[in-house]
N, CA, C and O of each residue as an XYZ file, in Angstrom:
388
protein
N      -9.927      0.461      0.568
C      -9.407      0.519     -0.939
C      -8.806     -0.862     -1.162
O      -8.114     -1.612     -0.474
N      -9.366     -0.917     -2.465
C      -9.204     -2.682     -1.775
C      -8.718     -2.566     -3.880
O      -9.271     -1.957     -4.796
N      -7.487     -3.471     -3.846
C      -7.037     -3.386     -5.614
C      -6.294     -4.536     -5.655
O      -6.090     -5.206     -4.643
N      -5.719     -4.925     -7.132
C      -5.039     -5.589     -7.227
C      -3.714     -5.226     -7.623
O      -3.431     -4.052     -7.861
N      -2.608     -6.462     -7.736
C      -2.098     -5.974     -8.875
C      -1.366     -7.343     -9.548
O      -1.886     -8.458     -9.507
N      -0.144     -7.066    -10.136
C       0.695     -8.879    -10.448
C       2.205     -8.334     -9.086
O       2.967     -7.463     -8.666
N       1.493    -10.287     -8.967
C       2.186    -10.272     -6.827
C       4.165     -9.846     -8.257
O       4.331    -10.423     -9.332
N       4.857     -9.110     -7.840
C       5.794     -9.074     -7.850
C       7.021     -9.652     -7.704
O       8.181     -9.357     -7.993
N       6.115    -11.080     -6.869
C       7.436    -11.808     -6.618
C       7.848    -12.142     -4.789
O       7.381    -11.241     -4.091
N       8.460    -13.022     -4.121
C       9.827    -13.003     -3.013
C       8.293    -12.886     -2.290
O       7.141    -13.028     -2.699
N       8.949    -12.531     -0.928
C       8.733    -12.927      0.097
C       7.334    -11.720      0.600
O       7.505    -10.550      0.259
N       6.245    -12.014      1.253
C       5.339    -11.242      1.150
C       5.208     -9.701      2.222
O       4.402     -8.777      2.335
N       6.300    -10.040      2.758
C       6.882     -9.954      4.178
C       7.833     -8.324      3.711
O       7.785     -7.180      4.162
N       8.143     -8.577      3.286
C       9.641     -8.246      1.751
C       8.744     -6.912      0.882
O       9.209     -5.772      0.857
N       7.866     -7.150      0.431
C       6.725     -6.979     -0.478
C       6.498     -5.529      0.737
O       6.970     -4.405      0.903
N       5.590     -6.328      1.305
C       5.333     -5.306      2.738
C       6.513     -3.391      3.512
O       6.181     -2.251      3.836
N       8.002     -4.274      3.426
C       8.520     -3.813      3.601
C       9.445     -2.979      2.089
O      10.025     -1.895      2.143
N       9.380     -3.464      1.431
C       9.834     -2.681      0.286
C       8.185     -1.182     -0.136
O       8.608     -0.057     -0.403
N       7.122     -1.302     -0.137
C       6.423     -0.354     -0.011
C       6.267      0.031      1.258
O       5.154      0.136      1.773
N       7.775      0.364      2.099
C       7.204      1.280      3.877
C       6.845      1.392      4.852
O       6.871      2.349      5.626
N       5.953     -0.894      5.034
C       5.908     -0.477      5.711
C       6.441     -1.658      7.053
O       7.434     -2.384      7.101
N       5.636     -1.515      7.755
C       5.893     -1.920      9.124
C       5.211     -3.193      9.273
O       4.620     -3.302      8.198
N       4.895     -4.403     10.091
C       4.444     -5.526      9.947
C       4.231     -4.898     10.999
O       4.824     -3.954     11.520
N       2.951     -5.733     11.414
C       1.738     -5.487     12.357
C       1.749     -6.616     13.216
O       2.064     -6.567     14.405
N       1.177     -8.299     12.196
C       0.723     -9.185     12.729
C       0.829    -10.524     10.992
O       1.093    -10.420      9.794
N       0.485    -11.458     11.831
C      -0.516    -12.187     10.132
C      -1.046    -12.763     10.287
O      -0.800    -13.697     11.050
N      -2.436    -12.567      9.507
C      -3.376    -12.585     10.052
C      -4.311    -14.056      9.803
O      -5.279    -14.632     10.300
N      -3.264    -14.235      8.626
C      -3.471    -16.064      8.346
C      -2.287    -16.443      7.646
O      -1.294    -15.719      7.714
N      -2.280    -17.628      6.899
C      -1.042    -18.357      6.001
C      -0.989    -17.583      5.422
O      -0.112    -16.832      5.848
N      -1.618    -17.075      4.252
C      -0.710    -16.255      3.350
C      -1.470    -15.007      3.507
O      -1.963    -14.743      2.410
N      -1.745    -14.235      4.273
C      -2.518    -12.397      4.726
C      -1.695    -11.954      5.791
O      -1.604    -12.451      6.914
N      -0.946    -10.704      5.200
C      -0.310     -9.878      7.057
C      -0.939     -8.432      6.596
O      -1.440     -7.895      5.609
N      -0.600     -8.168      7.891
C      -0.741     -6.858      8.085
C      -0.200     -6.275      8.671
O       0.211     -6.419      9.823
N      -0.044     -4.949      7.449
C       1.135     -4.183      7.955
C       0.444     -2.121      8.468
O      -0.664     -1.611      8.635
N       1.738     -1.673      8.517
C       0.860      0.148      8.961
C       1.733      0.585      8.684
O       2.849      0.070      8.610
N       1.237      2.210      8.351
C       2.818      3.324      8.112
C       2.423      4.155      8.966
O       1.197      4.263      8.935
N       3.082      5.012      9.975
C       2.263      5.832     10.167
C       3.180      7.396      9.915
O       4.404      7.505      9.993
N       2.574      8.079      9.722
C       2.000      9.133      8.997
C       3.354     10.367     10.052
O       4.114     11.190      9.542
N       3.241     10.120     11.169
C       4.307     10.847     12.158
C       4.347     10.141     13.493
O       3.920      9.002     13.685
N       4.838     10.835     14.291
C       6.083      9.611     15.523
C       4.204      8.795     16.397
O       4.041      7.618     16.717
N       3.141      9.962     16.532
C       2.982      9.100     18.051
C       1.508      8.312     17.604
O       0.386      8.257     18.106
N       2.343      7.575     16.030
C       1.612      6.823     14.817
C       0.637      6.136     14.823
O       0.396      4.929     14.835
N      -0.521      8.078     14.803
C      -1.767      8.052     14.120
C      -1.445      9.348     13.715
O      -0.456      9.945     14.140
N      -2.233      9.805     12.916
C      -3.063      8.869     11.524
C      -2.282      8.433     10.742
O      -1.422      9.251     10.417
N      -2.163      6.844      9.995
C      -1.745      5.872      9.740
C      -2.081      5.362      9.026
O      -3.304      5.348      8.892
N      -1.252      4.600      8.085
C      -2.287      3.788      7.069
C      -1.702      2.404      7.200
O      -0.531      2.123      7.455
N      -3.433      1.005      6.829
C      -2.247      0.338      7.170
C      -3.036     -0.009      6.237
O      -3.839      0.776      5.731
N      -2.846     -1.801      5.731
C      -2.999     -2.045      4.862
C      -2.375     -3.846      5.272
O      -1.473     -4.403      5.898
N      -3.911     -4.263      4.182
C      -3.187     -6.058      4.051
C      -2.738     -6.293      3.139
O      -3.267     -5.756      2.167
N      -1.709     -7.066      2.906
C      -1.597     -8.012      1.997
C      -2.369     -9.735      1.485
O      -2.831    -10.362      2.438
N      -2.432    -10.107      0.722
C      -1.962    -11.336      0.342
C      -2.455    -11.193     -0.770
O      -3.247    -10.381     -1.248
N      -1.405    -12.891     -1.517
C      -0.359    -13.115     -2.292
C      -0.780    -14.336     -2.214
O      -1.370    -14.833     -1.255
N      -0.313    -15.168     -3.831
C      -1.240    -16.076     -4.608
C       0.037    -15.887     -5.788
O       0.508    -14.759     -5.931
N       0.494    -16.876     -6.501
C       1.452    -16.933     -7.759
C       1.686    -16.189     -8.026
O       2.793    -15.649     -8.046
N       0.320    -15.734     -8.472
C      -0.544    -14.074     -9.500
C      -0.262    -12.257     -9.106
O       0.509    -11.299     -9.176
N      -0.980    -12.535     -8.864
C      -2.473    -12.503     -8.193
C      -1.344    -10.919     -6.131
O      -0.329    -11.281     -5.536
N      -1.731    -10.227     -5.969
C      -1.573     -9.639     -5.118
C      -2.850     -9.003     -4.485
O      -3.432     -8.029     -4.965
N      -3.123     -9.497     -3.643
C      -4.621     -8.063     -2.806
C      -4.000     -7.329     -2.201
O      -3.004     -7.687     -1.573
N      -4.521     -5.858     -2.246
C      -4.094     -4.892     -0.780
C      -5.742     -4.837     -0.653
O      -6.664     -5.163     -1.400
N      -5.637     -4.193      0.824
C      -7.219     -3.377      1.292
C      -5.752     -2.473      2.287
O      -4.833     -2.749      3.058
N      -6.419     -1.214      1.541
C      -5.599     -0.469      2.263
C      -6.728      0.948      2.665
O      -7.571      1.464      1.932
N      -6.342      1.309      4.140
C      -7.329      2.526      4.246
C      -6.281      3.357      6.244
O      -5.475      2.923      7.068
N      -6.978      4.496      6.039
C      -6.801      5.381      7.261
C      -6.444      4.887      8.432
O      -6.968      3.788      8.613
N      -5.843      5.198      9.210
C      -5.897      4.984     10.671
C      -6.083      6.532     10.597
O      -5.324      7.271      9.970
N      -7.426      7.037     11.468
C      -6.860      8.496     11.844
C      -6.492      8.453     13.288
O      -5.478      8.958     13.769
N      -7.610      7.667     14.061
C      -7.442      7.758     15.145
C      -7.232      6.228     15.706
O      -7.779      5.271     15.157
N      -5.922      6.025     17.480
C      -6.378      4.465     18.103
C      -7.985      5.019     18.222
O      -8.642      6.047     18.056
N      -8.154      3.505     18.658
C      -9.399      2.695     18.890
C      -9.397      3.792     20.873
O      -8.550      4.148     21.691
N     -11.410      3.901     20.658
C     -11.131      4.783     22.623
C     -11.255      3.747     23.459
O     -11.171      4.285     24.563
N     -11.474      2.033     23.716
C     -11.179      1.173     24.298
C     -10.098      0.112     24.161
O      -9.705     -0.349     23.089
N      -9.655     -0.230     25.400
C      -8.140     -1.103     24.975
C      -8.649     -2.332     23.602
O      -8.197     -2.771     22.545
N      -9.490     -2.429     24.206
C     -10.333     -4.131     23.373
C     -10.629     -4.136     22.404
O     -10.760     -5.029     21.567
N     -10.884     -2.319     22.404
C     -12.066     -2.251     21.483
C     -10.700     -2.352     19.841
O      -9.473     -2.276     19.905
N     -11.705     -2.561     18.415
C     -11.508     -2.299     16.762
C     -12.366     -1.609     16.884
O     -13.192     -2.421     17.300
N     -13.077     -0.318     16.839
C     -14.046     -0.027     15.620
C     -12.603      1.684     16.117
O     -12.244      1.987     17.255
N     -12.277      2.205     15.119
C     -11.192      3.420     14.579
C     -12.415      4.259     14.087
O     -13.249      3.715     13.363
N     -12.510      5.190     14.351
C     -12.113      6.710     12.670
C     -11.252      6.170     11.207
O     -10.114      6.593     11.003
N     -11.714      5.502     10.533
C     -11.246      5.071      9.322
C     -11.363      5.941      8.003
O     -12.189      6.834      8.190
N     -10.752      5.986      6.586
C     -10.527      6.947      5.768
C     -11.419      5.378      4.592
O     -12.318      4.702      5.091
N     -11.100      5.209      3.655
C     -10.521      3.831      3.208
C     -11.244      4.104      1.523
O     -11.545      3.313      0.630
N     -11.328      5.614      1.638
C     -11.810      6.215      0.395
C     -11.220      7.882      0.371
O     -10.886      8.575      1.331
N     -11.234      8.195     -0.987
C     -10.643     10.089     -0.549
C      -9.118     10.188     -1.478
O      -8.621      9.438     -2.320
N      -8.781     11.181     -1.013
C      -7.137     11.925     -1.986
C      -6.403     11.542     -0.835
O      -5.195     11.319     -0.906
N      -6.769     11.489     -0.233
C      -5.629     10.621      0.894
C      -5.156      8.786      0.130
O      -4.321      8.258     -0.605
N      -5.928      8.575      0.652
C      -6.281      6.922     -0.064
C      -5.337      6.767     -1.275
O      -4.241      6.245     -1.481
N      -6.402      7.567     -2.094
C      -6.166      6.877     -3.740
C      -4.597      7.867     -3.361
O      -3.914      6.857     -3.193
N      -3.791      8.790     -3.166
C      -1.983      8.509     -3.262
C      -1.422      8.067     -2.592
O      -0.193      7.987     -2.576
N      -2.300      7.596     -1.739
C      -0.532      6.120     -1.512
C      -1.000      5.198     -2.166
O      -0.057      4.626     -2.712
N      -2.320      4.543     -2.519
C      -2.502      3.534     -3.197
C      -1.716      4.120     -4.545
O      -0.753      3.369     -4.704
N      -1.716      5.039     -5.477
C      -0.932      5.652     -6.076
C       1.269      4.977     -5.601
O       2.155      4.265     -6.074
N       1.012      5.832     -4.487
C       2.335      6.110     -4.581
C       3.148      3.925     -4.460
O       4.174      3.669     -5.091
N       2.362      2.669     -3.522
C       2.912      2.035     -4.159
C       2.648      1.384     -4.928
O       3.283      0.335     -5.033
N       1.009      1.844     -6.343
C       1.391      1.436     -7.510
C       2.626      1.276     -8.150
O       2.951      0.437     -8.989
N       3.500      2.506     -7.473
C       4.347      3.062     -9.003
C       5.968      2.422     -7.966
O       7.057      2.885     -8.307
N       5.933      1.782     -7.230
C       6.752      1.259     -5.823
C       6.556      0.038     -6.878
O       7.498     -0.249     -7.617
N       5.461     -0.606     -6.941
C       5.394     -2.465     -7.570
C       5.483     -2.317     -8.771
O       5.782     -3.459     -9.119
N       5.432     -1.642     -9.793
C       5.104     -1.833    -11.210
C       6.817     -2.117    -11.909
O       6.966     -2.323    -13.113
């Protein structure tokens, strides 16, 4: 699920932490990947990419249902929509508004 919000300002790493996510990796100069596990073993987990400029914050959110089967594989069972993802998007919007 992709959506755009007004940039709340500040460091993009702090924005990710403010919404309860854990830094995963720097994707590019202005894009960062974060995760938010739903239980102790790490899956399922929300996975979000944040990208910002001075005015806008772009968010790309999905739910990783399980670990990739192979160590080097990036394929995984992910949900990009549905009630659970929509509820998480609403939670994020409330925090950042």
